[in-house]
ZAMARGU-4260 file (C-alpha; in steps of 0.2 Angstrom, whole numbers, plus 5000, padded with zeros to 4 digits):
<rodrens>
0) 5000/5000/5000 | 5006/5017/4996 | 5010/5029/5011 | 5007/5047/5012 | 5004/5060/5025
5) 4985/5061/5020 | 4983/5043/5023 | 4974/5037/5039 | 4984/5022/5046 | 4975/5008/5054
10) 4987/5002/5068 | 4988/4986/5078 | 4999/4982/5093 | 5007/4964/5095 | 5010/4962/5113
15) 5001/4970/5128 | 5015/4970/5140 | 5022/4985/5150 | 5029/4995/5135 | 5012/4993/5125
20) 5003/5007/5135 | 5017/5019/5130 | 5015/5015/5112 | 4996/5017/5113 | 4998/5034/5122
25) 5011/5039/5109 | 5000/5035/5095 | 4987/5048/5101 | 4999/5061/5096 | 5000/5055/5078
30) 4985/5063/5068 | 4984/5050/5055 | 4986/5034/5065 | 4971/5025/5072 | 4974/5011/5085
35) 4961/4998/5080 | 4968/4981/5086 | 4978/4973/5099 | 4985/4955/5100 | 4993/4945/5114
40) 4994/4927/5119 | 4985/4932/5135 | 4968/4938/5130 | 4966/4945/5148 | 4981/4957/5145
45) 4974/4962/5128 | 4957/4965/5135 | 4964/4976/5149 | 4974/4987/5136 | 4959/4988/5125
50) 4948/4994/5139 | 4961/5007/5144 | 4964/5014/5126 | 4947/5010/5119 | 4954/4998/5106
55) 4939/4989/5097 | 4947/4973/5091 | 4956/4960/5102 | 4966/4945/5095 | 4977/4931/5102
60) 4984/4926/5085 | 4994/4937/5074 | 4989/4929/5058 | 4970/4931/5063 | 4973/4950/5066
65) 4982/4952/5050 | 4968/4943/5041 | 4954/4952/5048 | 4959/4970/5055 | 4965/4977/5038
70) 4980/4985/5046 | 4993/4997/5038 | 5005/4996/5053 | 5009/4984/5067 | 5020/4988/5082
75) 5029/4973/5087 | 5031/4974/5106 | 5036/4956/5110 | 5051/4950/5120 | 5068/4951/5109
80) 5068/4933/5105 | 5051/4934/5097 | 5054/4948/5085 | 5060/4940/5069 | 5045/4929/5065
85) 5031/4942/5068 | 5041/4956/5059 | 5043/4944/5044 | 5025/4939/5044 | 5019/4957/5045
90) 5031/4963/5031 | 5025/4948/5020 | 5007/4953/5023 | 5011/4970/5016 | 5010/4979/5032
95) 5023/4992/5039 | 5032/4987/5055 | 5038/4998/5070 | 5047/4987/5082 | 5055/4989/5099
100) 5074/4986/5100 | 5082/4975/5095 | 5077/4971/5078 | 5080/4953/5082 | 5093/4943/5090
105) 5102/4935/5075 | 5112/4944/5063 | 5108/4933/5048 | 5089/4935/5052 | 5091/4953/5053
110) 5100/4953/5036 | 5085/4943/5029 | 5073/4957/5036 | 5083/4970/5027 | 5082/4961/5010
115) 5063/4958/5013 | 5061/4977/5016 | 5070/4981/5001 | 5060/4969/4990 | 5043/4972/4998
120) 5043/4991/4999 | 5037/4991/5016 | 5044/5002/5030 | 5053/4994/5045 | 5057/5006/5059
125) 5066/5000/5075 | 5064/5010/5091 | 5079/5013/5103 | 5070/5021/5117 | 5081/5034/5123
130) 5087/5043/5107 | 5073/5055/5107 | 5074/5061/5125 | 5074/5080/5125 | 5091/5081/5135
135) 5099/5069/5124 | 5093/5078/5108 | 5102/5094/5114 | 5118/5085/5116 | 5116/5076/5100
140) 5114/5092/5091 | 5129/5100/5099 | 5140/5086/5094 | 5134/5085/5076 | 5135/5104/5073
145) 5152/5105/5080 | 5148/5116/5096 | 5159/5105/5106 | 5173/5105/5094 | 5183/5090/5090
150) 5177/5075/5101 | 5191/5066/5110 | 5180/5057/5124 | 5163/5049/5126 | 5157/5041/5141
155) 5140/5031/5143 | 5136/5026/5161 | 5121/5014/5163 | 5120/5010/5182 | 5102/5006/5184
160) 5096/4993/5196 | 5089/4977/5188 | 5079/4968/5201 | 5077/4951/5192 | 5094/4944/5195
165) 5092/4946/5214 | 5073/4942/5217 | 5068/4934/5200 | 5058/4928/5191 | 5073/4919/5184
170) 5065/4911/5169 | 5063/4927/5159 | 5072/4927/5142 | 5086/4939/5147 | 5092/4928/5161
175) 5092/4911/5152 | 5109/4914/5144 | 5124/4924/5149 | 5124/4933/5132 | 5105/4938/5132
180) 5109/4955/5141 | 5118/4960/5126 | 5102/4960/5116 | 5090/4965/5131 | 5100/4980/5138
185) 5115/4982/5126 | 5106/4991/5112 | 5102/5006/5123 | 5120/5011/5127 | 5126/5005/5110
190) 5113/5016/5101 | 5122/5031/5109 | 5139/5026/5103 | 5133/5023/5085 | 5123/5039/5085
195) 5137/5050/5091 | 5152/5041/5084 | 5147/5032/5069 | 5155/5015/5067 | 5169/5013/5080
200) 5182/4999/5082 | 5179/4988/5097 | 5194/4989/5109 | 5187/4978/5123 | 5173/4970/5131
205) 5176/4966/5150 | 5163/4957/5160 | 5165/4958/5179 | 5157/4951/5195 | 5149/4935/5189
210) 5135/4928/5199 | 5126/4912/5198 | 5108/4913/5197 | 5097/4900/5206 | 5095/4891/5189
215) 5113/4889/5188 | 5115/4902/5174 | 5130/4914/5175 | 5125/4933/5175 | 5138/4947/5175
220) 5133/4961/5186 | 5145/4974/5177 | 5153/4977/5161 | 5167/4989/5155 | 5167/4992/5136
225) 5179/5003/5126 | 5177/5008/5108 | 5189/5019/5098 | 5188/5029/5082 | 5202/5040/5077
230) 5207/5051/5091 | 5191/5048/5100 | 5189/5035/5114 | 5172/5030/5120 | 5170/5020/5137
235) 5154/5012/5142 | 5151/5007/5160 | 5136/4995/5163 | 5130/4990/5181 | 5114/4980/5182
240) 5115/4976/5201 | 5120/4993/5207 | 5119/4993/5226 | 5124/5011/5225 | 5117/5028/5218
245) 5110/5025/5201 | 5116/5034/5186 | 5111/5035/5168 | 5122/5048/5159 | 5130/5052/5142
250) 5145/5063/5143 | 5155/5070/5128 | 5171/5081/5129 | 5177/5090/5115 | 5190/5104/5111
255) 5178/5118/5113 | 5167/5112/5127 | 5159/5098/5137 | 5141/5091/5136 | 5133/5080/5149
260) 5115/5073/5149 | 5107/5065/5164 | 5094/5054/5157 | 5086/5050/5173 | 5082/5069/5177
265) 5081/5075/5159 | 5094/5088/5161 | 5108/5094/5149 | 5123/5104/5154 | 5134/5112/5141
270) 5150/5119/5148 | 5161/5131/5137 | 5174/5144/5142 | 5171/5163/5139 | 5182/5178/5137
275) 5182/5182/5156 | 5196/5180/5168 | 5198/5162/5174 | 5190/5164/5191 | 5176/5174/5184
280) 5174/5161/5171 | 5172/5147/5184 | 5159/5158/5193 | 5149/5161/5177 | 5150/5142/5171
285) 5145/5136/5188 | 5130/5148/5189 | 5124/5145/5172 | 5125/5126/5175 | 5115/5128/5191
290) 5102/5139/5184 | 5100/5128/5168 | 5098/5112/5178 | 5085/5120/5189 | 5075/5127/5174
295) 5075/5110/5166 | 5070/5101/5181 | 5055/5112/5184 | 5050/5110/5166 | 5051/5091/5167
300) 5040/5091/5183 | 5028/5103/5175 | 5026/5092/5160 | 5023/5077/5172 | 5010/5087/5182
305) 5001/5093/5166 | 5001/5075/5159 | 4994/5068/5175 | 4980/5081/5175 | 4977/5078/5157
310) 4980/5096/5152 | 4994/5091/5140 | 4998/5076/5129 | 5016/5078/5132 | 5023/5061/5140
315) 5022/5060/5159 | 5041/5057/5159 | 5055/5060/5147 | 5056/5041/5143 | 5038/5041/5137
320) 5041/5057/5127 | 5056/5049/5118 | 5045/5034/5113 | 5031/5046/5108 | 5043/5056/5097
325) 5051/5041/5089 | 5033/5035/5085 | 5029/5052/5077 | 5045/5052/5067 | 5041/5035/5061
330) 5024/5039/5054 | 5031/5055/5046 | 5044/5044/5038 | 5031/5032/5030 | 5023/5047/5022
335) 5040/5055/5016 | 5048/5038/5011 | 5064/5041/5021 | 5067/5035/5039 | 5077/5045/5051
340) 5094/5036/5053 | 5090/5032/5072 | 5075/5022/5066 | 5082/5013/5051 | 5085/4994/5050
345) 5103/4997/5044 | 5106/5006/5060 | 5098/4992/5070 | 5109/4979/5062 | 5125/4988/5066
350) 5119/4989/5084 | 5115/4970/5084 | 5133/4966/5078 | 5139/4975/5094 | 5127/4964/5104
355) 5134/4949/5095 | 5152/4953/5101 | 5146/4956/5119 | 5136/4940/5119 | 5151/4930/5113
360) 5162/4937/5126 | 5149/4934/5140 | 5147/4916/5134 | 5166/4913/5133 | 5169/4920/5150
365) 5154/4911/5158 | 5160/4894/5152 | 5148/4879/5151 | 5131/4882/5157 | 5117/4871/5163
370) 5103/4865/5151 | 5089/4877/5150 | 5078/4877/5165 | 5061/4872/5162 | 5046/4871/5174
375) 5043/4853/5172 | 5051/4842/5185 | 5044/4826/5193 | 5048/4819/5210 | 5053/4801/5213
380) 5037/4799/5222 | 5020/4808/5219 | 5018/4825/5227 | 5005/4826/5241 | 5008/4845/5246
385) 5002/4858/5234 | 5009/4876/5237 | 5002/4891/5229 | 5015/4906/5230 | 5029/4893/5233
390) 5041/4905/5224 | 5038/4920/5235 | 5047/4926/5251 | 5037/4915/5263 | 5033/4901/5251
395) 5051/4897/5247 | 5055/4894/5265 | 5039/4884/5267 | 5044/4873/5253 | 5062/4871/5260
400) 5055/4865/5277 | 5042/4853/5269 | 5056/4845/5259 | 5068/4844/5274 | 5053/4836/5284
405) 5053/4822/5270 | 5037/4829/5261 | 5035/4829/5242 | 5029/4846/5236 | 5021/4852/5220
410) 5023/4871/5216 | 5012/4880/5204 | 5017/4897/5198 | 5022/4908/5183 | 5040/4909/5188
415) 5042/4891/5195 | 5058/4884/5188 | 5071/4872/5195 | 5085/4880/5204 | 5076/4891/5215
420) 5078/4879/5230 | 5097/4875/5228 | 5099/4870/5246 | 5086/4856/5246 | 5084/4840/5236
425) 5074/4846/5221 | 5070/4828/5217 | 5056/4830/5230 | 5049/4845/5220 | 5035/4844/5207
430) 5038/4860/5198 | 5023/4865/5187 | 5022/4882/5177 | 5005/4889/5177 | 4993/4901/5185
435) 4980/4899/5198 | 4969/4910/5187 | 4968/4897/5174 | 4955/4883/5177 | 4965/4870/5168
440) 4981/4873/5177 | 4972/4873/5194 | 4963/4856/5190 | 4979/4848/5184 | 4988/4854/5200
445) 4976/4845/5212 | 4980/4827/5205 | 4985/4816/5220 | 4986/4831/5232 | 4982/4829/5251
450) 4987/4846/5258 | 4986/4863/5251 | 4995/4879/5256 | 4988/4895/5248 | 5001/4910/5250
455) 4999/4917/5233 | 4995/4936/5230 | 4988/4943/5214 | 4997/4958/5205 | 4981/4968/5206
460) 4978/4986/5207 | 4959/4989/5205 | 4945/4981/5215 | 4939/4972/5199 | 4956/4965/5197
465) 4957/4959/5215 | 4940/4950/5213 | 4945/4941/5197 | 4963/4938/5200 | 4963/4934/5219
470) 4946/4931/5227 | 4939/4921/5213 | 4954/4909/5211 | 4954/4907/5230 | 4936/4901/5229
475) 4940/4889/5215 | 4955/4882/5225 | 4943/4879/5240 | 4930/4871/5228 | 4944/4859/5221
480) 4949/4855/5239 | 4932/4849/5242 | 4930/4840/5226 | 4947/4831/5228 | 4944/4827/5247
485) 4960/4837/5252 | 4964/4834/5270 | 4966/4853/5274 | 4968/4870/5266 | 4980/4882/5275
490) 4976/4900/5269 | 4988/4914/5273 | 4980/4930/5277 | 4988/4945/5286 | 4987/4955/5302
495) 4982/4970/5291 | 4965/4963/5291 | 4964/4970/5309 | 4963/4988/5314 | 4979/4990/5323
500) 4979/5009/5326 | 4972/5008/5344 | 4986/5008/5357 | 4975/5001/5371 | 4970/4986/5362
505) 4978/4968/5363 | 4974/4958/5347 | 4971/4940/5348 | 4965/4927/5336 | 4947/4931/5343
510) 4948/4949/5339 | 4936/4954/5325 | 4943/4960/5309 | 4942/4978/5306 | 4923/4982/5307
515) 4927/4997/5295 | 4935/4986/5281 | 4928/4997/5268 | 4941/5011/5273 | 4956/4999/5271
520) 4967/4995/5256 | 4961/4983/5242 | 4974/4971/5249 | 4966/4970/5266 | 4949/4970/5259
525) 4953/4955/5248 | 4961/4945/5261 | 4946/4948/5273 | 4934/4943/5260 | 4943/4927/5256
530) 4943/4923/5275 | 4924/4926/5276 | 4921/4915/5261 | 4932/4901/5266 | 4924/4901/5284
535) 4907/4901/5276 | 4912/4886/5266 | 4919/4877/5282 | 4902/4880/5290 | 4891/4875/5276
540) 4901/4863/5265 | 4913/4855/5278 | 4929/4863/5270 | 4943/4859/5282 | 4952/4876/5282
545) 4964/4885/5294 | 4968/4903/5292 | 4985/4911/5297 | 4989/4929/5299 | 5008/4933/5300
550) 5015/4950/5306 | 5029/4959/5298 | 5039/4945/5291 | 5058/4947/5290 | 5073/4935/5286
555) 5082/4927/5272 | 5075/4931/5255 | 5066/4947/5260 | 5071/4964/5257 | 5080/4973/5272
560) 5071/4989/5266 | 5055/4983/5274 | 5039/4993/5272 | 5033/4986/5289 | 5046/4997/5297
565) 5042/5012/5287 | 5039/5021/5270 | 5056/5019/5260 | 5062/5030/5247 | 5076/5025/5235
570) 5082/5013/5249 | 5090/5028/5258 | 5076/5037/5267 | 5065/5028/5279 | 5049/5038/5285
575) 5043/5029/5301 | 5025/5026/5303 | 5024/5039/5316 | 5039/5042/5328 | 5046/5025/5325
580) 5046/5021/5344 | 5031/5009/5343 | 5035/4990/5343 | 5034/4982/5326 | 5026/4965/5325
585) 5041/4957/5318 | 5042/4938/5315 | 5056/4927/5307 | 5051/4919/5290 | 5057/4903/5297
590) 5045/4904/5311 | 5030/4908/5300 | 5034/4893/5289 | 5035/4882/5304 | 5018/4889/5310
595) 5010/4885/5293 | 5016/4867/5294 | 5009/4866/5312 | 4993/4873/5306 | 4992/4859/5293
600) 4996/4845/5304 | 4988/4849/5320 | 4971/4839/5321 | 4954/4846/5326 | 4958/4864/5322
605) 4947/4866/5306 | 4938/4883/5305 | 4951/4891/5317 | 4963/4905/5314 | 4980/4909/5321
610) 4991/4924/5322 | 5010/4923/5320 | 5020/4937/5329 | 5037/4935/5336 | 5042/4937/5354
615) 5056/4949/5352 | 5050/4967/5354 | 5059/4978/5341 | 5054/4996/5336 | 5057/5004/5319
620) 5071/5015/5326 | 5080/5000/5333 | 5078/4991/5316 | 5085/5006/5307 | 5099/5009/5319
625) 5105/4990/5318 | 5103/4991/5299 | 5115/5006/5299 | 5127/4999/5312 | 5129/4982/5303
630) 5129/4988/5285 | 5139/5004/5287 | 5126/5013/5277 | 5118/5029/5283 | 5099/5029/5282
635) 5090/5045/5283 | 5077/5040/5296 | 5062/5052/5298 | 5048/5052/5311 | 5033/5056/5300
640) 5015/5060/5307 | 5002/5048/5300 | 4992/5064/5295 | 5006/5068/5283 | 5005/5051/5274
645) 4986/5054/5273 | 4987/5071/5266 | 4998/5066/5252 | 4987/5051/5248 | 4972/5062/5248
650) 4980/5075/5237 | 4984/5061/5224 | 4966/5055/5225 | 4960/5072/5221 | 4971/5072/5205
655) 4965/5054/5201 | 4947/5060/5203 | 4950/5075/5191 | 4958/5064/5178 | 4946/5049/5181
660) 4961/5037/5184 | 4956/5019/5185 | 4961/5017/5203 | 4951/5033/5209 | 4937/5022/5217
665) 4948/5019/5233 | 4945/5034/5244 | 4960/5038/5255 | 4958/5033/5273 | 4967/5040/5289
670) 4962/5024/5298 | 4971/5013/5285 | 4987/5024/5286 | 4986/5023/5305 | 4985/5004/5305
675) 5003/5004/5297 | 5010/5010/5314 | 5004/4994/5323 | 5001/5004/5339 | 4991/4989/5347
680) 4999/4974/5356 | 4998/4956/5350 | 4995/4940/5360 | 4999/4924/5351 | 4995/4913/5366
685) 4983/4901/5356 | 4996/4899/5342 | 5008/4893/5355 | 4997/4882/5366 | 4986/4874/5352
690) 4999/4872/5338 | 5014/4871/5349 | 5022/4885/5339 | 5038/4892/5347 | 5045/4908/5338
695) 5063/4913/5341 | 5065/4921/5358 | 5083/4926/5357 | 5085/4945/5352 | 5102/4942/5344
700) 5095/4928/5333 | 5081/4939/5327 | 5093/4953/5323 | 5105/4941/5315 | 5092/4932/5304
705) 5080/4946/5302 | 5091/4960/5298 | 5109/4955/5295 | 5105/4940/5283 | 5094/4951/5272
710) 5107/4965/5272 | 5120/4953/5266 | 5109/4946/5253 | 5103/4963/5246 | 5116/4976/5251
</rodrens>
């Protein structure tokens, strides 16, 4: 089909993951683009995106979308290893393609795509997401127009925390092979190099700090990479597990000046000397930099505020703006027939070649790797325990203890892969990849099961999502327990179902849940609704269920920046829930797991509930002080009135109401914020007497295992 600026392009999105909303939003700024279809293997994800952006047609098969939606353009937003096939399919169907980086993960396949583009006359654009950021575009202009003079040094710093290597899930594509980061993250810094320097010579690729993931795959935390072109040296520093202040900057030094763009804050500083005395020159340059940074920071925040209030279509942050500008440029290119070099497949191919070099070095440095981990192991004898949420913080410790007790365990989860429990005999694990929201996965998981532990939590934000992704699956789990004559269901709830803001109250298992549950978070409401539903099924249908409510769980596998202690900002500032002098209901993860097993095996307790709070009193201030002493890290600890949290939440709610945000239905509650302070006292006598539960009583052990161990693991 012939492209021109007067043509109205019918657009479809392939992939409804996290980047899709940015593409959908960016398309709004393209006058001649009409987003009419979305395709994703998960119909639910596609439906959610379609609802948000009013997309009419929903598909789960690309061929079907191409056949029926009459598309002019498809945005390919799938994982990097699933780019080549869909791009080829779209081009062969006579449809233009705009794809996320990289173009694909194989140089030969990329070359085939370039030939197909040449033969078909279709346009293929590749988005490298930071090249259109406002700050970077100023640096780029100054470099190409000679404002900085002859360039002798370029530095690209990518020190951005990537949580997956630390906390998983470990089965995502980027972590399956030591070289995959070269295609997942590598294109971002490489795109700066080629854009500013052209085609440099590779001087070195040096991977550093290898770590072994639970799957046995080697992951390199850091890279030092150097390129050269003539007299210009270009250094890349990549850090994926930062553990320090994050940086994302591009710095260029030339004979006439120096330019530095801070990608995180969208600020650009150009330093050049003037005709003044050197001391005055320093004053002028320093002042100019300070004023310029302040002005740009205010403008960036202003754009964010205008976007949130729907008074502007500018991206809510510079990253979104960059993607939107790239999309706009692509559609202009279709009409004019010439792609901007930053979007061209030739440019993407050259970036891919650098990725190949990096991947080759990574694989050689890592050495032999284990066979690809799959979520399909079978124990030597049939599993009798089924754990939902077995890959989570508490769940992993529960699975570990069950196996140590000689039990066989089946784990159902989206990120359940062998290697997560390397300190136990995995031959006793039946690892099944699936979702508790899928009826077929659930039914299959119950085969041969006698005991069920439900610790899973849905990734929900709206109440409708909590109902469909958490409450309804819990009901189905309970029904399957009845249908399969399961011995018992142990359901893990939370002490957040209580109102804990009364300092005169002692909470026991007989304390009613918050009578004003409508004022609490969706999480607390969902948990309380699940409790009520399960107890009703116990009374009316004979469901053998025991409900457990852990407190603030700490220990191995958990983050030391615990939100039960306070509100953490950037892992540096801890705002206590109040003064930080009240006792936090801390409990070790090992003790919680033991309590869950006791709740399963203790006879004649069906229909009862048990709280798990440790015996060692620990205030928020004491926690942070010990954190600082042990780690050597200074935490900015701030006593914060609950009213301050509530006021901030209320202001955000007013904005959400003004812009009709999907989560505006939840009205902020002072009562809910006050409950975070845990001003009450807890009495777990029944848990100890009926279950025989014995939480750790040594203060030093709680500190060692609850604070020191997580600090060692995360910091």
